[in-house]
C-alpha positions as CSV (number, residue, x, y, z in Angstrom):
1,M,45.3,23.4,3.7
2,K,47.1,23.3,0.5
3,S,46.2,21.0,-2.8
4,L,47.4,20.6,-5.8
5,F,44.3,21.6,-7.7
6,Y,42.3,21.5,-11.7
7,P,40.9,25.1,-11.3
8,S,39.7,23.9,-15.2
9,Y,40.7,22.1,-18.2
10,G,43.8,21.7,-18.8
11,Q,45.7,23.5,-15.5
12,L,47.3,22.8,-12.0
13,V,48.0,24.7,-9.2
14,V,49.4,24.2,-6.5
15,N,47.6,26.3,-4.1
16,E,45.4,26.7,-0.2
17,Q,42.0,25.1,0.2
18,P,39.6,24.1,2.2
19,V,40.4,22.0,5.1
20,P,37.2,19.5,4.5
21,D,35.1,19.3,6.9
22,I,33.3,15.2,7.6
23,E,30.3,14.0,8.3
24,A,28.9,12.4,11.3
25,D,29.9,8.8,9.5
26,E,34.1,10.2,8.5
27,A,37.3,10.6,9.5
28,L,39.7,13.6,8.0
29,I,42.8,11.9,7.3
30,K,45.9,13.8,6.8
31,V,47.5,12.9,4.2
32,S,50.5,11.0,4.2
33,A,51.4,10.0,0.1
34,C,48.8,9.1,-2.4
35,G,50.0,7.9,-5.9
36,I,49.4,9.7,-9.6
37,C,47.2,7.2,-11.3
38,G,47.3,6.4,-15.1
39,S,43.1,7.4,-15.6
40,E,44.2,10.7,-14.5
41,L,46.3,11.0,-16.7
42,E,44.8,10.6,-19.5
43,T,41.9,11.6,-17.6
44,F,43.5,15.3,-17.5
45,A,44.7,15.1,-20.8
46,S,42.1,14.8,-22.9
47,R,40.1,17.0,-21.0
48,S,37.1,14.0,-20.0
49,E,34.5,14.2,-18.4
50,R,34.5,11.8,-15.7
51,R,36.7,13.7,-14.1
52,K,34.9,17.6,-14.1
53,P,37.1,20.1,-12.8
54,P,37.6,22.0,-11.2
55,R,38.3,18.9,-8.4
56,I,41.1,18.0,-5.6
57,M,42.7,14.9,-7.3
58,G,44.1,11.8,-6.3
59,H,42.7,8.2,-5.2
60,E,45.7,5.7,-3.5
61,F,47.2,7.4,0.0
62,C,47.0,6.8,3.5
63,G,48.2,9.2,6.0
64,V,47.3,9.3,9.4
65,V,43.0,9.8,11.8
66,A,43.3,13.2,12.6
67,E,39.7,13.2,13.8
68,T,37.0,11.2,13.7
69,G,32.8,11.7,12.9
70,S,30.4,11.2,15.4
71,Q,29.1,8.1,14.6
72,V,32.6,6.6,13.9
73,T,33.6,3.4,16.0
74,G,36.4,1.2,15.4
75,V,38.6,4.1,14.3
76,E,40.8,6.0,16.4
77,K,42.5,9.6,15.8
78,G,46.2,8.6,15.4
79,A,45.5,5.5,13.7
80,R,48.0,5.2,10.5
81,V,45.0,4.4,7.5
82,V,44.9,3.4,3.9
83,S,41.5,4.0,1.7
84,N,40.2,2.2,-0.8
85,S,39.3,4.0,-3.6
86,I,35.3,3.6,-3.6
87,V,33.4,4.6,-1.0
88,S,30.7,2.0,-1.7
89,C,26.8,2.7,-0.8
90,G,26.6,-1.1,1.6
91,K,23.4,-1.3,0.3
92,C,22.5,-2.9,-3.0
93,I,22.0,-6.2,-4.1
94,Y,26.6,-5.7,-5.8
95,C,27.5,-4.4,-1.8
96,Q,25.2,-7.4,-0.8
97,K,26.4,-9.6,-2.4
98,G,30.6,-8.6,-1.6
99,E,31.1,-7.0,-4.6
100,T,31.5,-3.4,-3.8
101,N,33.7,-2.0,-6.5
102,L,30.9,-2.5,-8.5
103,C,28.2,-0.8,-5.9
104,R,25.0,0.7,-8.5
105,N,25.5,4.8,-6.1
106,R,29.8,4.2,-6.1
107,E,31.8,7.4,-5.5
108,V,35.2,7.2,-6.6
109,F,37.4,9.7,-5.0
110,G,38.7,12.3,-7.2
111,M,35.8,12.2,-9.6
112,H,33.6,12.3,-7.7
113,R,34.5,13.7,-5.0
114,N,37.0,15.9,-3.8
115,G,40.6,13.7,-3.5
116,A,43.7,13.5,-1.5
117,F,46.3,15.5,-3.8
118,A,46.0,17.6,-0.9
119,E,47.4,17.8,3.4
120,Y,43.7,16.8,3.9
121,V,40.6,14.5,3.0
122,N,37.7,13.1,4.4
123,V,37.2,9.9,4.2
124,P,34.3,7.4,4.5
125,A,34.4,5.5,7.8
126,H,33.9,2.0,6.0
127,C,36.3,2.6,3.1
128,L,40.2,2.9,5.8
129,I,42.2,-0.6,6.8
130,P,44.4,0.0,9.3
131,M,48.3,-0.4,8.5
132,P,50.4,-2.0,10.4
133,D,53.1,0.2,11.9
134,N,55.8,-1.2,10.6
135,V,54.6,-0.1,7.2
136,D,56.6,2.8,5.7
137,F,53.9,5.5,3.6
138,R,55.6,5.6,0.5
139,A,54.8,1.6,0.1
140,A,51.3,2.0,2.0
141,C,49.2,4.4,0.0
142,L,50.0,1.8,-3.6
143,T,48.1,-1.2,-1.2
144,E,45.0,0.4,-4.0
145,P,46.8,-0.2,-7.4
146,L,48.1,-3.6,-5.6
147,A,44.2,-4.5,-5.1
148,N,44.3,-3.6,-8.8
149,G,46.4,-7.5,-9.3
150,V,44.9,-8.9,-6.4
151,H,41.5,-8.7,-7.6
152,M,42.1,-9.6,-11.3
153,V,43.9,-12.4,-9.4
154,G,40.4,-13.3,-7.7
155,L,38.6,-13.1,-10.5
156,T,40.7,-16.2,-12.9
157,R,41.1,-18.4,-9.4
158,H,39.3,-20.7,-11.1
159,L,41.4,-21.3,-14.1
160,A,44.1,-23.6,-13.8
161,L,47.2,-21.0,-14.5
162,N,50.9,-22.5,-16.3
163,R,52.3,-19.6,-17.9
164,V,50.5,-15.4,-17.9
165,L,51.1,-12.4,-20.2
166,I,51.0,-9.1,-19.3
167,L,50.4,-6.8,-21.9
168,G,52.1,-3.0,-20.8
169,A,54.4,-3.3,-18.1
170,G,52.8,0.5,-17.0
171,P,51.7,1.0,-13.0
172,I,48.6,-1.7,-13.7
173,G,50.8,-4.5,-15.3
174,L,53.9,-4.4,-13.0
175,M,51.3,-5.1,-9.7
176,A,49.4,-7.6,-11.8
177,Q,52.4,-9.3,-11.9
178,Q,53.7,-9.1,-9.2
179,A,50.7,-9.9,-7.2
180,F,50.0,-13.6,-10.4
181,Q,53.3,-14.3,-8.7
182,A,52.8,-14.1,-5.2
183,L,49.5,-15.4,-5.4
184,R,49.8,-17.9,-7.7
185,N,53.3,-18.2,-8.2
186,V,53.1,-18.8,-12.1
187,K,55.4,-17.1,-14.9
188,T,54.6,-13.7,-16.1
189,V,56.2,-12.7,-19.7
190,V,55.3,-9.0,-20.4
191,S,55.2,-6.9,-23.5
192,D,55.5,-3.1,-23.3
193,L,57.3,-0.7,-25.8
194,K,59.6,0.8,-23.4
195,N,62.6,-1.0,-22.6
196,E,63.2,1.0,-18.7
197,R,60.4,-0.5,-18.4
198,L,61.0,-4.2,-19.3
199,E,63.3,-4.4,-17.3
200,A,62.1,-3.3,-14.2
201,A,59.1,-6.1,-15.1
202,K,62.1,-7.9,-15.3
203,R,63.6,-6.9,-12.5
204,L,60.3,-8.1,-10.5
205,G,60.6,-12.1,-12.1
206,A,59.1,-12.1,-14.9
207,E,60.4,-14.6,-16.7
208,H,60.4,-13.3,-20.4
209,V,60.4,-9.9,-21.4
210,I,58.7,-8.7,-25.5
211,N,59.3,-5.4,-26.6
212,P,56.9,-5.7,-29.6
213,G,58.6,-2.7,-31.8
214,M,61.8,-5.1,-31.7
215,V,60.4,-8.9,-32.4
216,D,57.1,-10.6,-33.4
217,I,55.2,-10.5,-30.0
218,E,53.2,-13.3,-31.6
219,E,56.8,-15.5,-32.6
220,V,58.1,-15.7,-29.5
221,I,55.6,-16.7,-27.5
222,M,54.2,-19.3,-29.9
223,A,57.8,-20.4,-29.7
224,L,56.8,-19.9,-25.7
225,T,54.0,-22.4,-25.5
226,S,55.0,-24.4,-28.3
227,G,52.5,-23.2,-30.5
228,E,49.3,-23.3,-27.7
229,G,49.3,-19.3,-26.9
230,V,49.7,-18.8,-23.1
231,D,46.7,-20.2,-20.4
232,L,46.0,-15.4,-19.4
233,V,46.8,-12.4,-21.1
234,I,46.1,-9.9,-18.8
235,D,45.8,-6.4,-21.2
236,A,46.7,-3.9,-19.2
237,V,46.9,-0.9,-21.8
238,G,43.7,-2.0,-23.5
239,M,43.8,-0.5,-27.5
240,E,42.0,-2.8,-30.4
241,V,45.2,-3.7,-30.8
242,T,45.9,-5.0,-27.8
243,N,42.8,-6.3,-27.6
244,S,43.0,-8.3,-30.8
245,Q,46.6,-8.9,-30.0
246,G,46.0,-10.4,-26.7
247,L,43.0,-12.6,-28.1
248,R,45.7,-13.8,-30.6
249,L,47.8,-14.5,-27.9
250,L,45.4,-17.3,-26.1
251,R,45.7,-21.2,-26.4
252,A,42.5,-22.4,-27.2
253,G,40.0,-22.6,-24.1
254,G,41.8,-19.3,-22.6
255,T,41.4,-16.1,-21.0
256,L,41.2,-12.4,-21.9
257,L,41.6,-10.6,-18.5
258,M,40.9,-6.8,-19.8
259,I,41.4,-3.8,-17.6
260,G,43.0,-1.8,-19.6
261,L,40.6,1.5,-20.5
262,H,42.7,3.7,-22.8
263,Q,40.1,3.2,-25.8
264,N,36.6,1.9,-25.9
265,S,37.5,-0.3,-28.5
266,K,35.8,-3.0,-30.6
267,P,38.0,-5.4,-31.7
268,F,36.3,-8.4,-31.5
269,Q,35.0,-11.4,-34.4
270,S,33.4,-14.0,-32.8
271,Y,33.9,-16.7,-35.0
272,D,37.7,-16.1,-33.0
273,I,36.1,-16.5,-30.0
274,I,33.7,-19.3,-30.7
275,L,35.5,-21.4,-32.5
276,T,38.5,-22.0,-30.0
277,E,36.4,-22.0,-26.2
278,K,38.2,-18.6,-25.8
279,K,36.9,-16.1,-23.2
280,I,36.9,-12.4,-21.7
281,M,36.3,-10.3,-18.7
282,G,37.1,-6.8,-17.8
283,S,37.9,-6.3,-14.4
284,Y,37.2,-3.0,-12.3
285,A,38.7,-1.5,-9.3
286,A,38.8,-3.5,-5.7
287,T,37.5,-4.6,-3.1
288,Q,38.1,-4.0,0.2
289,E,39.3,-7.7,1.3
290,D,41.7,-6.3,-2.4
291,M,42.6,-4.3,-0.5
292,I,43.6,-6.0,3.3
293,T,45.6,-8.9,0.9
294,A,46.7,-6.1,-0.7
295,L,48.2,-4.6,2.1
296,N,49.8,-8.1,3.9
297,L,51.1,-8.3,0.6
298,I,53.5,-4.9,1.6
299,T,53.2,-5.9,4.9
300,T,55.4,-9.5,4.5
301,D,57.8,-7.6,1.8
302,K,56.3,-10.1,-1.3
303,V,56.1,-6.9,-3.7
304,D,58.6,-4.1,-4.2
305,L,56.7,-1.8,-4.3
306,T,59.1,1.6,-3.8
307,S,62.6,1.5,-6.4
308,W,60.8,1.7,-9.0
309,I,58.1,4.5,-7.7
310,N,59.2,8.4,-8.5
311,Y,58.5,10.7,-5.3
312,Y,57.2,13.8,-5.2
313,P,56.3,16.9,-2.8
314,L,53.0,18.9,-3.3
315,S,55.3,21.1,-3.8
316,D,56.7,19.7,-6.6
317,G,52.4,18.2,-7.6
318,V,52.0,20.1,-11.4
319,A,55.7,19.0,-12.3
320,A,55.2,15.4,-10.7
321,F,52.1,15.6,-13.2
322,M,54.2,17.2,-16.3
323,N,56.3,14.7,-16.0
324,M,54.7,11.9,-16.8
325,Q,52.8,13.3,-19.8
326,A,55.4,13.7,-21.3
327,S,56.2,12.0,-24.5
328,D,59.4,10.9,-23.7
329,N,59.0,9.8,-19.8
330,E,60.7,7.1,-18.7
331,Q,59.0,7.2,-15.0
332,I,56.3,3.8,-14.5
333,K,55.0,5.9,-11.3
334,S,54.7,9.2,-9.0
335,V,53.7,9.2,-5.8
336,I,53.1,12.9,-3.8
337,L,54.3,13.1,-0.1
338,M,52.7,15.4,1.8
């Protein structure tokens, strides 16, 4: 099979790899589309040990069942499916509570096992979700990143929200924006240093967009909120500057939700949190229930996952990666089509 292969640090090639064998509880998926995640771009650029070559990366994918193992039930050959990015064990305390994204023994496609930048990938059947016939593969492959946004909505469902500020209009920021708009019907404000990303956020329904390189974001937010700050800030960047900025832009009692992983920073002073009763939460990946909700949003056209995406054939997979990493890159998100 053809694959976008990561043979060693700093290298990517399109080459032939063996079609994977399947275990008794797995299905062989003929991949239709797979999104390129920012975490893959970051670990490739930094030569991170979180994704050690040789490896086939890719964890945002959908396709068609080509073969099933002897123990698989409920998944038929020829079925259209999407997959979670996480393989959970189903046995640990977190899995038993339904928090499968926090599984103690979790594996991530393209990190701990080969992923879907290839014509075929082997997937444990419990990771798969049936995909309606009317859904385009080009959108369905982004169920998993959208489910990250759905997961954030779930983590904050107990909060009374009027306005949400999202720092970073990259793919996860835009997914969070759309999830909160669709599931909580709240006003969203989106901040980014790239105007093309802000234009996308505005098209997708943001109440306001802010370029903090051109205006004082704190002045804008305080003007919008009568000097109080917002109820919820989502840091989809994950740098020390955005962590600390997010905390400052909250109202007293507000919540900072952190999902960006750009830096492992330590930007907080305890008094800034204690004296205003602000809260800090983390968000990681998505559960299978989040995936189902996300796919339903796609199926019912409650979100737009295609107008701001770039598509590349597998044969141009290396160019897709390099274009996304270029310093003058204006592409927000790219998907590889098999």
